[in-house]
matplotlib code that plots the C-alpha trace (Angstrom):
import matplotlib.pyplot as plt

x = [-29.2, -28.4, -27.5, -25.0, -23.3, -23.3, -21.8, -19.1, -18.3, -18.0, -15.6, -13.5, -13.4, -12.2, -9.3, -8.3, -8.7, -5.5, -4.2, -4.3, -1.1, 1.3, 1.7, 5.1, 6.7, 7.0, 6.9, 6.7, 2.9, 1.1, -2.6, -4.5, -7.8, -7.2, -8.1, -5.6, -5.6, -2.4, -1.8, -2.4, -0.1, 2.6, 2.4, 2.4, 5.3, 7.3, 6.7, 7.7, 10.8, 11.7, 11.4, 13.6, 16.2, 16.4, 17.6, 14.7, 12.9, 11.8, 8.0, 5.8, 2.0, -0.2, -3.8, -5.2, -8.3, -8.9, -7.6, -10.1, -11.0, -7.5, -7.0, -5.4, -2.7, -1.6, -1.8, 0.1, 2.8, 3.2, 3.4, 6.1, 8.1, 7.9, 8.7, 11.6, 11.4, 14.2, 17.9, 20.2, 21.4, 18.8, 15.5, 13.9, 11.0, 7.4, 4.5, 1.0, -1.6, -5.1, -8.1, -10.7, -13.4, -13.2, -12.4, -9.4, -5.7, -2.6, 1.0, 3.8, 6.9, 10.5, 12.4, 14.7, 11.7, 10.0, 11.6, 10.0, 6.8, 5.9, 3.3, 0.8, 1.1, 1.0, -2.1, -4.0]
y = [-7.7, -10.2, -7.4, -6.0, -9.5, -9.8, -6.3, -7.1, -10.5, -8.7, -6.2, -8.8, -10.9, -8.0, -7.4, -11.1, -11.5, -12.3, -9.4, -9.8, -11.3, -8.9, -9.9, -10.6, -7.7, -9.6, -6.5, -2.7, -3.2, -5.9, -5.9, -8.3, -6.7, -7.2, -3.5, -2.9, -4.2, -5.7, -2.6, -0.2, -2.3, -2.2, 1.6, 2.2, -0.2, 1.6, 5.0, 3.5, 2.0, 5.3, 7.1, 4.4, 4.5, 8.3, 7.9, 10.0, 7.3, 3.7, 3.6, 0.6, 0.2, -2.3, -2.6, -4.6, -6.8, -5.6, -5.1, -7.3, -4.4, -3.5, 0.3, 1.3, 3.2, 0.1, -2.2, 0.1, 0.6, -3.2, -3.5, -0.7, -2.4, -5.8, -4.5, -2.4, 0.0, 2.5, 2.3, 1.7, 4.9, 7.0, 5.6, 6.9, 4.5, 5.4, 3.0, 3.6, 1.4, 1.4, -0.5, -0.1, -2.0, 0.6, 3.5, 4.4, 5.0, 5.8, 6.9, 5.8, 7.9, 6.9, 9.4, 10.2, 11.7, 13.5, 16.8, 16.6, 14.8, 15.8, 13.8, 16.6, 16.4, 12.6, 12.4, 14.6]
z = [26.0, 23.2, 20.8, 23.3, 23.5, 19.7, 19.4, 22.0, 20.3, 16.9, 18.4, 20.1, 17.0, 15.0, 17.4, 17.3, 13.5, 11.7, 9.5, 5.8, 4.5, 2.8, -0.8, -2.2, -4.1, -7.3, -9.5, -9.3, -9.7, -7.7, -8.8, -6.6, -7.5, -11.3, -11.8, -14.6, -18.2, -19.5, -21.6, -18.7, -16.5, -19.1, -19.6, -15.8, -15.2, -17.9, -16.1, -12.8, -14.3, -15.9, -12.5, -10.8, -13.6, -13.3, -9.7, -8.3, -6.4, -6.3, -6.7, -6.4, -6.5, -4.7, -5.9, -3.0, -2.9, 0.6, 4.1, 6.0, 8.3, 9.1, 8.9, 5.6, 7.5, 9.4, 6.3, 4.0, 6.6, 7.0, 3.2, 3.0, 5.7, 4.1, 0.6, 1.7, -1.2, -1.8, -2.2, 0.7, 2.3, 0.4, 1.7, -1.5, -1.7, -2.3, -2.1, -3.4, -2.0, -3.6, -2.4, -5.1, -3.2, -0.4, -2.7, -0.7, -1.4, 0.6, -0.1, 2.1, 1.6, 2.6, 4.8, 1.9, 0.0, 2.8, 1.8, -1.7, -0.6, 2.9, 4.9, 4.5, 0.7, 0.6, 2.7, 0.2]

ax = plt.figure().add_subplot(projection="3d")
ax.plot(x, y, z, "-o")
ax.set_aspect("equal")
plt.show()
């Protein structure tokens, strides 16, 4: 019986746990996990800036240190909403969230890009 109580307590604690705070969008690349070298970050930032300057999309990357048990779909959507990527009237933002410790990644696509990057393609 004690194991059932412990299991229920763990489940309830998970529901009541505070979600991970969304980091500030201080750059096109936010690397909380310190997964990139300075050189790799510079090269990637240049590529993202080139895409943005071309007018195709505004792309940002979050390399997260973890979601504290929150499903990646929920966490990445909260980040996308907080960061408000994309240009006004075009909604052409694209967010890539990577969680190296969980070996997962997700792409959130603004409505303005869904014709080019449909949800089925983004989920792959």
